[in-house]
N, C-alpha and C positions, 0 to 999 in steps of 0.2 A: 309562857314557856312554849306553848304549842305554836303560837304565831311566829315566835322566833325560830323554832325548828323548821316551820314551813318556809320561812324566808330564806333560811340557810340552804334548804333543799332546792328552792327555786333558783337561788344564786348559783349553786353548784351545777344544776341542770343547765342553766343558761350558759355557764362557763364551758361546760362540756360541749353543748351545741355549738357555741362560738368556735371552740377549738376544732370540732369536727368539720364545721363549715369551712374554716380556713384551710384545713388539710385537704378537703375535697377540692376546693377552688385552686389551691396551689398545684396539687397533683394533676388536675384537669388542664390547667394552664400550661404547665411544663410539658405534659404529654401532647397537647395540641400543637405547641411550638415545634416539638421534636418531630411529630408526624408531618407537619407542614414542611419542615426543612428537608426531611427525607424524601417527601413527595416531589418537592421542587427539584431536587438533584436527579431523581429518577425520571422526572418529566423531561428533563433535558435530553436524556437518552431516547425517550419515546419520540420526541420532536425530531431529533437528529437521526432517526431510523436505526437505532442501535440493535435491540434484541426484543423478541417476544417476551422473554423473562422479565425485562424491564417494564414492559407494558402491564403484565399481570401484577408485578410488585407495585407499580404506580396505582393501579386500580384498587388494590388492597389497602394502600395507605390512604386513598381518597375516603374509603369507608371509615377509617379511624378518624380522619380529619372532621368529617361531617358529624360523626357521633359525638366527639368531644366538644365540637363547637356548640351543638345543641345542649349537651350536658352542662357546659360552663354557663351558657345563657340561662338555663333553667335554674341553676343554683343561685345565680346572681339575682334573679327576678323573684324567686319564691321567698316567703318569710319562713325560714327554717324553724324559727321558734314555735310556730304553730303546728309543725309536723309531729306526729306521734313517734314513739320509739320504734314501732314496726317499720314506718316509712323511712326513718333515719337508718335503720339497719339495712333496708333494701339499698339505699344509696351507698352505704358503706360496702356492701357486698359487690355492687356493680363496680364501684371504684377499685375494689380489691381485685376483682376478676380482670378488669382491663389493665390494672397495674401489672398483674402477673403476665398478661399478654404482651405488654410493653417490654417487660424484662426479656421475654422470649424474642420479641421483634427486633430489639437492638442488636443482638448477636447476628441474626439473619441479615439485618440491614448492613451491619459491619462487613459481613462476608460479601454481600452484594456490592458494596462500595469497593471492597478490596478486589473482587473479581472483575467488576465491570467499570470501575471508576477511572477517571483520567489521572495522568501524571503518577502512575504507579511504576516503580522500578521493578521490572520483572525478574531481576537478579535477586531481589529481596522478597518478592511475593508473587507466587504463581500457583494456579490451581489444577494443572493438568500435566500429564507426561506427553511431550511432543518432540518430534524430530526423528532421526538426526538429520543434519545437513553439513555439507562440505563447503569450504571456501579456500581459495588459494592463499598462500603466505606471500612473503616478499618475492620468492622465486618459485613459480609454478612447477619447475622441474624437480625441486628438492624439498618443498615445504607444503604441508596441507593441514588445515585446521578442521577438527571434528567438533560439532556443537550440538547441544540438545537442551531441553527444558524439563524440569521435574516438578511434580506437585509438592513434594517436601524438600526442604533444603538438605543436601547430602554431599558427601565427598565426590569429587570428580575422578572417575576411573573408567578405563576401557580395557578390552583385550585386543591385541594388535599383532600382526605378523605377515609374512609373505606366503603363508600357507593357510588354507581354510581350516585345516584340522590341527594346526599347531600355533595357537595364539598365546601371547605372553601378556600378563597383566601390567598395565601402566596406570599409576595413580598420581594425580596432581597434588602439590603441596599447598594449594590454595585452600582457604577456609570453605566450609559448607556453603552451598548456594543453590538457588533454583535454576540458574543459568550456567551451563557447563561448556568449557572449551578445552580441548587438548590440541596443542600445536605440535605437529610432528615435523621434525627437521632432519637434515642429513639423509634424506631419502634418495633413492637412485632414479634417474630420469627414465621415463617410458617403462615404468615397472608397475605391476599390479600388486596392491596390498589389500589385506583383509582386516576387518575390525568388528567388534561387537560392543554395544553400550550396556548390555545385560539387563535391560528393563523393557517392559512392554510400553509402547506409546500409542497415540491415537491412530497411527498408521501401520505399525509393525509389532509382531510378537516379541517377547523377551529373548527368545533364542535365535533371532535373526542375525545372520552374519552378512555384513555388507562388504563391498569391494570398491576400489577406485584405481585409476591409473594416473600416474604423474605425467606431466607434460614431457614431450620428447626434447632432446638436446640437439636434434638436427631437424631440418625442414621435412616434415612428413605431412601427409594429407590429414585433414581433420574436419570435423563438423561441429558447428556451434549453433545453438538455438537462441533466438531473441524473442522475448515475450513481454507484453505490457501489463496494463492495469488489471489488478485482481480484486482487491477490496471485498473479500467474501464476508457474507453474513448468512444466517440460516435461511434456506430457501434457494431461489433461482441462482444467485451469484455463487453460492457455495457449490451447487451442482454444476454450473457452467465452468467454474474453475477446476473442478474435478475432471471434467471432460478434457479440458486443455492440458491438465497435468498428465493424464493418462496418454494423451497424444505425444507429449514431449518425451515421456518415459519410453514410449515405443520407438522413438528415433535413436535411442542409445547415443546421445551426443557426447562429445568430449568435455563440454562445459555449457552452461546456460547463463545468458545475460537477461536480467529482469530490469525493466525501465522505470521502476518506482510505483508507488501506491500499491505496494505488496499487501499492506494492512489498511483497514479502514480508518483506524485511529491509532497512531504510533504510541500514544500514552496509555492505551487501555489493554490490559492483558488479554481480555476476551477476543480482541481483534487479532492478536498474535496467535491465539489458539485456533481461531477459524482458518487463518491462512496456513497455519502449520499442519492442518489436516490435508492440504493439497500439495504444496511444493516439495515436501520430503519424499514424495513418490518418485521423484527423479534426483533430488538434491542429496539424498542419502548415498547415491552412487556416483554423482557427477558434480563438480564444483559449481557453486551458485553465486554469481557475481551480480550485485544489485546496485543500481543508481537510485539514490534517495528521491522519493516523491513528496509532494506537499502533505499527503495524508500520513506518510511515515514520519514526517517532521512534526505533525500536529500533536497537540496534547502535552508533549514534554520536551519540545525543542530538539528532537532527534536523539535524546539520551538512550532510549531503548534500542533504536536502530543501530546506533554505534556500538552498543553492548552486544546485540544479537549477532552482528556481522563484524568480526575482528579483522577487517581489511587493513592493509598497510597504507593508511591514509597519509596524504601528503601534507596535511594541516592538522593542528590541534583543535581547530574550530570547524572547518568545512569537511564534508564527507566526500572528498574527491580523491581518486587514485587511478592507477593504470597498471597494465600487465602485458607481457609478451606471451604469445603462444605460437610456437613454430614460426612461420614467416609473417605473422600478423601482430599488430599492436592495437590494444583496446583502451580507450580513455573513458573514464566514468566521471561525469561532471555533476556537481552539486549546484542546482539552480537557485538555491535558497540561502547560501552561507552569509549573504549580506542582509538577509531579511526581506520580506515583502516581495518575493519572487525576483530577487536581484542577486547578482554575484559580485564578490569582491574583486578588486583589481589584482590582488595577490593571486587569486585562482586563475584569472584570465592570463596573467603572465606565465603562470605555471603550465597552463595548457599549451601555450605556444612553445615554451621551452621543451615540454615533453614531446611534442611532435618533432621538433628538431633533433632531440636526443634519439628518438626511435628511428628516424631516418638515418642518422649517423651510424647507428648499430646495424643498419642494413635490413630493417623490417620492411618488407615489400608492400604490405597492406596496412592501412591505418583507418580505424573506425572510431567515431565519437558517439557516445551514448549518454543520454540524459532523460529527464522526465518531461519538462514543460514543453508545450506546443510551440515550435519555432514558426511553422506555418499551419494553417488549418482552414477547412471549410465547415467545421463542426460548430459547436456551441461555445467554445472558449475563445478568448481573445488571442491574437497572434502576439508572441513575445517579441516586441520590437527591439528591446534591449539585446536579446540574444541574436536576433537577425542581424542587426547593424554591426555587431561585434564579430559573430562567428562566420557569417557568409563570406566576408572578405578574407578572413583568416584561412578557411579551408580552401578557398580558391587559390590563395597565395602559395600554400604548401601542398596542393593537389591531394587533399584527403579523399579517401575512396568512398566513404559512405557515412551518413548521419542517421541515427535512429533515435526516436523519442516517442513518448506516449501522451498521457494526460487526457486527450480526447479519445473516447472509447470506441474506436473503429480503425479501419485500415485506410491509409492514403499514401500516394507516391507523387513526388515531384522530381523533375530533372531540370534543375535550375542553373542557367548560365549567368553568372554574376556580370552585370553590365548590360544585360538584355534591355532593349529599348532605350539605350544610352542613359540609364539611370543608375546612380551610385548612392550608397549610404554616406560616403565621405568623399569629398572632392579630391583628396590626395591618393585615393585607391587606384591601383593599376591592374584592372582585371585581365586574367589570362586568356579569356575567350573559351575556356574549357567548361564543361558542365559538371555539376556535382549532384549525386543522387541523395534524396532525403526521403525517409519513410516515417510515417506515424503508424505505430503498431501497438495500439492501446486496447486490444481485444483479448486480454488474458483471463476474462471471466466476469469482469465488472459489468454493470448495466451499460448497454450501448448508448450512443448518442440519441437514439430514438427516444429513450427514457428521459432525455433532457430537452426535448423539443426541437430536434433538428429538422423535423418534418413540418413544423407549424409556427416557427418564430416569425417575428416581424422582419422587415428589411432592415439590416443593420448597416450603418455607415461608419467608415473609419477614414481619417485623413492623416496622411503621412508626408513628410518632407524628404525629397530626394534631390541630389545634385544632378542636373541635366548637362551632360557633356556637350550637347549640341549648342545650347544657349549659354553654357558656362555660368549657370546660376542655379540656385535652389528653387524648387517649385513645389507647391502643395498639390498632392494628388488624392482624390477622393475615391475610395473603394466601397463597393456595395456587396453585401452577402445576403443571399436569398435562402429560404428553406429548401431542403431536398424535396424532389417530386416523389410523392408516395406511390405513384403509378409506375415508377421505374424500379423494378426489383428482379433479381435473378430467380428464375423458376427452376429451383433445384431441390426437390423433395428430400433427397438424402442428406442435404445440408441444412434443412429448415431448423433443425434442433439447435443450430448455432446462432440463430437470430435472437432478437430480444425476447420474443415469445411466439407461440403458434399463430398469433394474430398478426404478426409482422413478417414481412419478407426480408430477403437479403438486399436491402436497397443499395443502389449503386449510383455513382457520380462519374459520368464520362463527358467532359466539356465539349467534345465534338458533337454530342447529341443534345446536351442541355447543360449549360454552365450555371453553377450556383454562386459563383464569386467572380467579380470583375478583375481580380488580380491573378486569375488562373494563367493567362498568357504570360504575364511578367515572370511568375515563379515556375512555369513549366509543369503545371499540374497535368497528370495523365489519367489517374484512376483512383476511385475510393469505393469502399463497401462497408456496410453495417453488419459486421459479423465477428464472432469470436474466432481467433486465429493465433498462429505463431509464425515466426519467420526463421529462415535457415540460411546460414553461411557455410559454404563448403569450398575449401581451398585444396588444390592438388599437391602432390608430394614435393614438387620442385618450386612451389610458390608462384607459379606463372599464370594460373587460371583460377578465378574466383566466381562461384555461382551463388547468387542470392535469390531466394524464392519465398513466396507467402503461401501458407497452407491452412486449410481447415483442421480442426482438432483430430479428425480421423486420418490425417496425413495427405488427403487429396490436395492437389495444387489448386489455388484460387485462379479461376479462368474467366470470370465475368459472364455476362449474358451470352448464352449460346456457345460458350467456350471460346469466344473471339478475343478475349483480353487476358491471356495467360500472364500471371504476375511472376515472371522469372527473368533474370538478367544474368548474362555471362560476360565477364570482364577478363581481359588478358593483359599481361605485361611481359 
């Protein structure tokens, strides 16, 4: 009887040990896999330069991975049957403690993935109060949209009126959301209106009352600001973007055009939060018209961009549109609606017809705005597809100016299509007139200095042109060289707008030293590594247009020793 009892006890103990062992192994294995998965996801953000929070979270998860890897290995290698009850209890306690920590970690991880993750619809999930910002409706004279973001889903409502002290509540019938839009219609042209969103945001207190002015219905003088790549994240780019934003706000423009890469990752809510700490400084008071960039497209295929900015898009797929303001017409192109940095034929046909329609309406000035580099001596490739399509088009219709970003610096070209008897297409009939092109990608993002513009190898690019002299196509090889680090603007008051205190405001003047063998062909005049914005000013009767480039403090960009002022005056 005694032996039988001992055998039963041994069998029971063995069964308990076996069950305990299985529980410990399974828990450890699942926990280890979960930790590895979470670490892998967060590591993606660390590698892709997302946030310091991601780095800390990643390091925390590394500790969990290492611990559970060793724990699992120890359990598998030890003979648990030989362990005493005290040792088993220690293992159980350790497993229980880390099991509880895992339960805590998963909600934290879920919040992190929700806040920092890719492909999150910010209308459905957002963790901050940001905004507001204005955008034009179909008719800038009579329509204006007010937008903002909230940490909690809530009803969309504002107070609105023509008097600062007499605002009337307006509430949308849309369901609760984190992203809010109020489209105001039937407004009066050239009229000041006031509004309040009633909540505190990252930029403004809850009691802030904002104002805006609708577009005039006659030709009046106006000022527009054009600014490029921002891509803010904690640190230098957020601070640089803030400097640019303050400079734009101090100009009191009638509206602002942004050339894309507003956010670092269009699919990540945290990217929208960072950029929304800057642009509402002016966009709460002046309409904000954005051309989509590749970073805005990234992550979710432009879903958040299209939701954030309710422009009157000309397509259900592409993010392109246009608008009139006084005597001028502005076209906003989507470089990516066909995928892989290409444009659909539908959009190209729309652009041409839009130019024709604007000229038929009597719009005296036409400007085209988009993101990707059409020309560059920076670190990106020149967009040959855009060049070969757009250069002949703007020459044919005498478009007044082209603005783009993508490369993070300032550059200017005065390109006469057909120069050197070279055409993109043999059927083109160049006018002999020149067209001005500007790269204005210095809205706060890291400058081209950070991408190797001072130190890259010699790059070679071969293109095919039709030579009107020989009446045949020929291959031409172009070479691009790094910028010379010894050539920089000595301007202490503007040094803050460089890449860092260790870098100057490097410049590119082909007559002094050329960094690209296509400079003569394209009419390159000047480039500078600096944060900046550009300004378009048109007089009341629409006959004189002044375009200029400015440092964020408002000073005109003038080049070394002030000999290269970046200002142009056109008349019609």
